[in-house]
N, C-alpha and C positions, 0 to 999 in steps of 0.2 A: 367406779362402778355406777352404772345407771340403774335406778330402781324401777321396778314394775309397779304400777298403781294397783291397789287392792280396794275392793268395793267397800270395805268397812272403815276407811280412813287411815289405813296402814299401807306403807310402801314395802313391798317384798324386795329386800336389798340383796341378800345372798344366802347361800347355805351356811350353816354353822361351821362346817369344815373349811370354808373359804377363808376364814380369819383365824390365823394361828393364835393360840392363847398367849397373852402378854404383848400383843401387837395391835395396831390399828390400821384401818383402811379409810379412804375417803369415798363418799357417795354423794350423788346429787339427788335431792328430794325437793320437788316443787321449785326448782331453780336455786335452792340453797345448798352450799357445800356443807356436808356433815361429816364429822370424824366419828367413826364407829370403832369401839374398842372391845376386845374380848379379854376379860379378866377372870381371875379365880372366883370373883363374886358375880359373874355373868357379863352380859353385854351392856354397854353404855354408849350414848350418842351425844356429842357436843358440836357446837358450831366449829367448823374447821379453821375459821379466820382468827389469827392471833392478833389481838388489838394493839399489841406493843410493837410488833414488826410490820404490821399491815400486810401480812402474807398469809395465804391459805396453807398452813403447815402443821396444824395440831395433830393430824392423823399420823404424822411421822415422829411424834414426841415419845418420850420414854415414860412408861407407867411406873408408879411407885406409891409409897405410903408415907405421909408426913403427919405425925401426931394423930394417927388413927384415921386419917382422911385419905381415901383413894384418889390419886391425882395423876395428871399427865403434865410433864415438863415440856414446855415449848422448845423445839429444837433450835430456835434462834437466840433468844435472850434468857431462856431457862425459867421464866415465870411458871408457877405451878397452878393449874386449874383443877378444882375439885370435880370429879366425875359425877357426883350426885347433884351438885348445885350450879356448877359452871363458874363459881366465884374464884377469883385469883387470890391465892393466899398471901402474896406479897403486897397487893393493893386491893383491899376488899371492896372498893368502890367500882372496880372493874369486874365484869363477868362476860361469859359467852353463853349463848342460849343452849338449853338442853332439850333433848327429844326423848319421849318415852320409847322404850324398846321392849319387844316381846319375842319369844321363840315359839314357833308352832311347826310341828311336823318336820323338824330339822331345818327350818328356814328362819332367818333373822328378819323381823319386821320392825320398821321404824315408823312412828306416827307421822302423818303428812304435815303436821304443824308442830313447832316447838312448844314446850310447856310454858304456861303463863308464869312470869317471874314476879 
C-alpha cells in the first residue's frame, strides 16, 4: 500500500476495513517499509524489515501473545517482536522501529516518522 500524505504529520494508509483483524499489511511511508497490524487491541506499526533474515517480511508474520506481550513472529526464523516496543524477545539487544498509529473517521493513519527509541 502506498500512503497518502496528511498535513498534520500523519500518513493516511488505508481504511480500517482494508486490514482483516489478526493480520498485517505492508505500507511505504516516507520511503520506509512499515508493517501495519490489526489486533484485538487496535492497530500497531513496526518496521517491516526483519533484521535476522535481512528481508522485508514482518507484515506476513503471525500475531500472538507471549508472557502478556503482543508480538509478531517473523515468518522466516520465527523471532518474536513486541508490537508495543519493537524489541525482539529472543535477543533484547535487537529491535525494529515502531510508528504511532491512530484511527480517524474509519481511516488508519500512521505517523510520518517512527517513534524515538
